[in-house]
N, C-alpha and C positions, 0 to 999 in steps of 0.2 A: 294597511294605509296610516304609518306613525305622523304626528304629530307634536310635536316638542313643546312645553311649555315655556310660550312666549312668541312661538315661532305661528305664523302665518301662512300653511300648506295649500293651495287651490289644484284641484282638477277640473280641465277646461273638457266643454263641452264634444267642440271637435277632435279631441284628440283621446279621447274616449268611445264615440262613434263618427267616422270620419266626413260622413253625412249627415249630422247632426240639423243643419241649417233645414235639411228638407222635412224637417220630422218635430215633434216636440217633445222635449228633455223633462222629465223629473224627476228631481234629486228629493229624497226623502231620508231624514238626519232629525233625533231629537237636538242635537247641536251643531251651531255652523248656520250658513245660509245658503240659499239656494236662487243663485243669481241668474241672469239672462245668459252669459255664455258660460259661467262655471260653476261648482262650488268650491265655498273659504269656507278656511276654517281655522278660528286661533285658538291655540291652547293656553288653558290657563291652567292653575295648580288645583281651583273649582273644579273643574271637570276634570280630574284624573281619573282614568278610565278606560271601557270599552263600549261602546257603540256599534249597532248597525247601521249602513249605509249602503240604500238601495238607491239606482240609477235606473229610469225606464225611458219608454222609447215608447209615442202615440203617433199613431197616425191622425187624419182631419180627423176621421171617424170615432177618434179618443179610445180606439182599440190599442192594449198593448199591444206592441211588435217583441219587444223584447225587455227581461226584467235580470239585471246583476245586481248581488248582491254582496260588501264587502265589509269588514269587521274596521274602524276606526279606533285606534290604540290612541290617547294621548298619553302622555307618557311626561315622568320630570324632564326637567334641562341639566340633570347634572347627572356624572357618574360615579362611581366611587374609583377606582385605580384609573392608572394613568391606561392607555393605547397607543400601540406603534402599527399604523397603518399601511402598507408595501402597495403602493395605487400603480397597475398597469394599465398605459391606454396610449390614446393618440394627441391630434394637438388639444382637446380638450380637457387633458389633462397635462399637455408640457405648457409648464409655469402659467398656471391659469390662477384664477381668483380663488374659486372653492375652498383650495385649499386654506390657505391664510383664513379664509372665515371660517369654516371646520375648526380652524384650533381656536380659533377666538371665538367662537359661540360656547366651544366644552371647556374654557379658561383654561388651556393648553393641558386638558387632558388627552387632547388625540392630537397625537404628531404625526409626519408621512416620513416614511424615507426610502432610500432608492441610489442607485450611483447616476444620478441626475440631478445636478441643482449643488450645494444647495442654491435657493435664488431669495432674496426678500423681501415682501410682498407686504402691504397693511392691508388689514381688514378694514371693515367699514365701517369700526369707531376707530380708526387711526392706528390702531397698534401693529405694531411690525411682528412677523414670526418667519423663522428660516424655515422655509419649506423641500423635502427633496422627495421624487417619484421616479419610477420609469415609464415616462410619458413620451412616445416619439409621433413627431407631427406625419402625418401621413399613411402611418403605420396600420396593417389592420388584424385582424386577430390570426390571421394567418404567418404575417410575420412574423410574432411571437411561437409559431410552432415549427419555426425552417432554421436552417442554419443561413440567417438574412442579415444584410450591410443595412448600414445607418448612416448618409452621409449628408443631410438633410443641414444640420449643424450641428455644431461639436460642445456640448454640455456636460460629458462623460467624467464622473470623480470618482470612479472606485479604482478595483485594482489594477495598478502601471503595469503590472505582467498579461493585463487582460487585454487586448484590442476590443477599445473602445467604443468602435464603430458597428461591433457586433450586437447580435444577439447574447444579453449574458444569458440566458437561462437554456439555451441551446447544450444541453451536453452533446460531444462529440463523438462519446463511446454509446450510450443507450442510442444515439440520435432525435433525441428526441425535446419537448420542454421538460425541464427538471429543476423544483426546486430546490431539492439536499444539494444539486450539483452550483445552481444559483448561489445558497448561503456557505456552500466551500471555498467556491473561487471569490466572492465578494464579501459573505458576514462579516470579517471583519474591521472593510472601510464603510459599514453601514452605520450611520449614527446611532442607530439600537436595535434588536432583533427586533422581526416581525412578530406583531402579534394579530392579524388577521389582514386579510388578500383580498384586494378590491378590483376587481376588473369592471372597467369604465371603454369599452370594444365596440366595433358592430356597425360605427357612420362610415370608416374607408370598408370598400367590401362588401357594402350593402346596395340589395337588388331585389327584386320582385320574389324571387322563391332565393330565400335566405337559408337553404341548407349546410349551402359550404361554411357561408358563415358564422351562421352560429354553430355548426359542428366542430369549427377550429373551437370555438369559447367553451363549448360543452369538452374537448381536450385538454385545453388548459385546465378546466375542473379539473376535470379524471383524470388526468396528472400529477395535479397537488393535492389530490383526495388520497393515490394511492403512496405519497408519503406522508401525507398528513393529514390524517383521519378525520382529526379534531378541529385544526384549528380555524374558526369563522369564515368564510366567503360572501363576499358580497359583490352582485352583478349589480351592476346600472345599465338600465332599459335606457339604450341614448338617443336625443331628442331630435322632436322634430325639426325639417329647416324652419326656416322664418317661410313666412308668404312669399305669394310671387311676383312682388317688387325687390325682396330681398333676393330672392336666386335669380332673377334678369338682371339686378344690379352690379353684380358678384362677377370681378372681372381681376384679369392675374397682373402682375407688375410689368408687362408690357402694353396690357388694354384688351387682350381679346377675354373674352366672356368666357370663364373660366365651369360652368353651367349649363352650358350653348346643349338646347334640346329636352332639357329639362324642364317639369312642370310639379304646380304643390301637389295637385293629386297623385299624382304616379309617385314624387316623393314620401309624402306620407304611406302609403298603399306598403312601400317599401321596410316603412319605422314599425307598421303595425305587424305587417308580415313575420320579422326578427323577433317582438316582444311573443307573438306568439310561439312561434319557434322552441325560444329558449326557454320559456314555459313547458311546452311540453316533454324538450329532450331533458330539463333540467329536475324534472317533479321529481317529490321524493328526496332530494341529494342532501344529506344530511348535515346540518347546521352551515344553510345557505342561505343567503334573502335577498331580495329581488332590492334595488331603490327605484323607485318607479319616477325616475328625469321627468321620461316621455310623457308621462300625462301631466304633471305637474309644473311644467315650465311653461314661461307664458310664450308661445312662439310667436302670436302676433306682434307682441310688442318690445321686445326684448332683446331686440337686432339693432335698434338703435333708430335714431329720426335725423333723416336730414333735412335743413329747408330746401326745396328746389321747385323752379319754378313748374307748370302746370304744365306745358309746351313749352318750347324757344322764343318765341315772341308772347309770351305771357306775361304779365305780371303779376299775375294769382299764385300762390306758391302750394305745394303741399310737401307733406313729411315721407320721407320713402328710409326704408331701412340700409342702414351700411352694408349688409349683404345677408346669405341666407344659411350660414354652416356654424360662425363661431359668434357668440351672444356679447351685446355690453357689458360693461359691470354688475348690472344688475340682474342680469340674467345668470353669470355665477353664484351673486347673494341667493336667487332665489334657491337656484340647486343647492346650493348650500344647507337651507333651511332643511332640503327633503332628504339631503345623504346625514346631513348632525341626525334630523327628528329620528331616522332608521336606526344608527348607531345606538342613540338617548336609550332606545328602547328593547335593545336588544342584546346590549354587552351587559357586564357585569352579570 
C-alpha cells in the first residue's frame, strides 16, 4: 500500500472483508487512524518510510478469525524525471478526471498518451491538462485481445491510414495483442513514446468466476512482456459498484433498468474474485505493480447524492446515488490519489 506525502489513502473495511459488518475489525499501525468503517492515513514528509499494517477480524467471543499484514509505504510526492504512461481501459478511463488529477499531483511529471484524445480537463485545483488514452467505453479485457470493433463514439486521433474503429493493438499477422505492432503503426502519432503501461480493465466481463476475464488481462501482460521485458506495468484493481440504491437507480437513456437483477453482495463477490485471480495469475511478474483502487475507493459515498422523496407521497427526503458504476468527480480524484501514490513510490 502506497501513500504519497500530502495524500490521504483509505482502506475500507467492507472492501477488504465483504461481511465486515457481521464481525469486529481491528486495524493496527504506528501511523494513521483506525476508524469505524476504514483505515485512513495521510502522508507527510515527517512520516516517510515503511510501516507494518495489520487487519484482523474477530467474532463476538474475541476470537481472531483472520489476520492479514501489509507494508504501508509513505513516499515522497515528487519524481525526478518525466514519464509517459499508456493507459488501456474501459469507460473508467475514457475521458475521466483521474488522468488530469494525476498530472496535477505530479506537477506535470506524468503524462498520458494514446490514440484517443486529446481531451482538455481541469484537475481539482483548476489547472487544465491535455490527456490522451486508450480507454473505450464498454470494452472488456477480451476486446483488446481480439480483432475487435468500437463504434460507441469516435475520438480516434491516431494513424489516418488505420481504421480508428478497430483494436489498435491487434496484429493481423500474428493475430494477437501486440505492443510492438501498436508502436509500429501508431507511434509517430503519439505525443510521446510510452515509458509505462497501465491496464485498468475488468469491470466489463466481470463474473463470479473471472477465470476468462482475468485470463485476458494476463494475456495482455504476457504478450506485452514478451516484447517489452523491463517496462513497468501497472494493473488497477477495478472498483466496487455503488450501494444497492446506486445499482437500482442506474437506468439507460430509454428509462430501462440497466442493471436489472443485480444486487450489491453478488457484485462485490465478483470484484473480490477478480482481485484474487489476478493476484494469483500475475504473481511474480517482473516489474508489475497493482494499484488497489478496489480497496481505496469509497464506494459508499462517491457515486453522488441526489435529494429524493423517501416515497412518492412523502415530504421527507433522502439522498440516493446518481448510479452505481461510474463515480462522481470526487471518486476519480480519490482514484488519482491512489494511482499517483503507487507511481510516486515505484518510478525512478
